[in-house]
N, C-alpha and C positions, 0 to 999 in steps of 0.2 A: 673451418675451411681446410685446414691442413689434413684433418682426418678424411675428408672427402677426396682430396687429391691422392692421398695414400691408398684410399679404398679403390679408386679407379685403376691405379697401377696394379693393385692386388687382383682386381677383377680381370685385367688383361693377362696377367701371368697365370692365374689358376682357374679362372671360371669361364672366361670368354669363349674358349674353344668348345666347351660343352653346350654353350648357348648359341653357337654360330648358326646351326641349322634352324633353330627356332626363330632367331631374328631374321634370317634370310627369308623365311616363310612370311613373317610379319611385315617385312618390307613391301610385300605385294598387297597388303591390306589387313584390316583388323576385323575380327568377328567375335567380340566379347559377348557373353550371354547375360551379363549382369551390369547394371548401373549401380555403383556403390557410392553412397553419400555419407561422408564422414566429416568430423571436425578437423580443423587444421592443426590441432594439438599434436606436438611432435611425438608424444607417447603412444598415439594411436597408429598402429602399423598394420593395416588390413592384409597386405601381401604376406606379412609374417604370420599373423595368427590364423589366417585362412589358408595358408600354404598355397597361395595363388601364384601362378606363373605369369610372365609377361604376356599380355594379350588377353588375359582372362577377365579383367575388370576395366570398365570405363568409369572414371572416378570424378566426383565433385567433392572438393574439400573447401570448407570455409569456417569461420569462427562460429561455433555452436551448432554445426551441421543443420543450418537453417535453409529453408526453401520459401522464398517469398511467394505468397499465393498469387494466382492469376485473377484478373478482374472478370466481369461478366462477358467480355469479348475474348477471353482466353489469353490475355497478354499479362505478363508479370507486372505487378504493381511496383516493383523495385528494380533489382539488378537484373539486367538482361542476360548476364553470363549463365546463371543457373537455368533460366528458361531455354537458352540456346542449347545447352548440354542435354536437357531433358528431351527437347524436340529431336536433336540429332541422334541420341541413343535409341529412342523409341521408333522414330520414323525412318531413319537411315540405317542404323545398325540392327534394328529389330531385336533389342534385348528382350529376354523373356521374364526377367526379374529385376526389381528395383529394391535395394536395401537401404534404409536409413539407419545409420549406426551412431547412437549416442555413446557416452562413456562416463565413467565415474570421475569425480574431482574435476569437472569441467569448469574452467575459469569463466567462460561465457555465462554459464548457468548461475554461478556464484554472483557475478556482476548483475545479472538480471534480477536475481532474488533480492539483492541489496537495494537495487534501484538507484544507486548513486554512482554515476560515471563522471569522472573529472571533465572539466570544460575543454581540456586539451585533447579529448578523444571524441570529437563530434561524429565521426563516421561510425565508430563503435556504438555510440548511443543510438544512431539512426538504424543501424543494422539489427540491433537487438530488439527493435520493436516487433520483429517477426516472431518473437517468443511470447507475445502478449497473450495469445489464447492459451498457451501452456501455463502461464502465470495465473490466468483466470481459472483454469481447471485445477491447478494446484491449490488455489484459495478455497475450493469447495471441500478440501480435506480428503478427497479420494485419490488414491495412488495405487499402482500395481503392487508396490511393496512398501507399506507404511513404516516398516522397520528401518528403512534407510535414512541416512542423514538428509536434512531438508534439500540441499542442493542436488543430491543424487536422486531423490524422489522427483524433483523438477526435471532433471535430465531425462529420466525414463518417460515422464509425461510429455516432455518436449519432443522426444523421438516419435511418439505416437501422433502428436499434432502436426509435425512436419510431414509425416506419411499422409495425413489427411490433406495437407496443402497440395500434395502431388496430384490429387484427384481434381483439383480446380483447373488443371491443364487439359484441354480437350484431347490431345493425343493419348495421354495417360488414361483419362476417363474412358475413352472409346475402346482402347486396347484391353483394359481391365474388364469392361462390360462384355467384350467379345471373347474373353477367355484366352487372349494372347499374351497377357501380362499379369504378373503377380507382384504385390507389394508386401514388403516385410519390414519389421522393426526389430533391430538388434541393439544390444547394449553391451559394451566392453568394460569389464571390471579390471582396471589397471593393476591394482594391488595383487590380484591373484591370476592375472592374465587369462581370465575366463570370459567366454562369450555367451550371451543369453539371447534367446529369441522370444518374441512376444507370442503367447498362445491365446488365441481368440476365445477358446472354450473356457479356460480358467481365468482369463483376464490378468494373467501373470507372465512375467519374463521367466523362462525356464532355461536352465543350463544346457548348452549343447555339448553332449558327451557321448561316449560309446554306447552306454546303456539305452539311450533313447534315439540313437542315430537312425535306426531303421524306421521307427514310427514317424520321425520328422521327414525322412526321405519320401515316405509313402504319401504324405500330405501334399507334396509338390510334384507328384507323378503327373 
């Protein structure tokens, strides 16, 4: 907490003036082009590793970067917060892209893999049920990168499964079908501060770097 207070003072002294015009513009409204779904893990910092400015990302963060699927009526089977953010970002803000970003060394994935959550964490146990299809896919032995540690393999699989969950929401399904919206799966390697994106053609997560930047950009033109 002390670090945060000192950081605000530092921001006011050395940074605020440079951001003043940007925030004055943002005070009139927001127009992010991307909904970014990430884990609550404090080590995952999308604004840092994607060099994003204030106003660029509309963000959902929760334990395990999970999205509870919608039922046959298009209503979330669990937490309304994620569903509300999805509806608002797609229908009101008109985002063009949704990124689900998993990460290495994810505590939620480690807990899901072990399957043993203490009795004093009933909400965590209930929430992690939304990783059940990822666990089922993991059990088949197929993974984008079989060389990873088990919990990291599950994390990559889970990222793909949560992207699939998004399509159970009518606004997302309809916008994707109409070509107004694209879905992406990213994975952040904490140890090396590297970001990977899932490549449909190879069925692998590929490193986002300068050598392949142009080809990646062409795919989302």
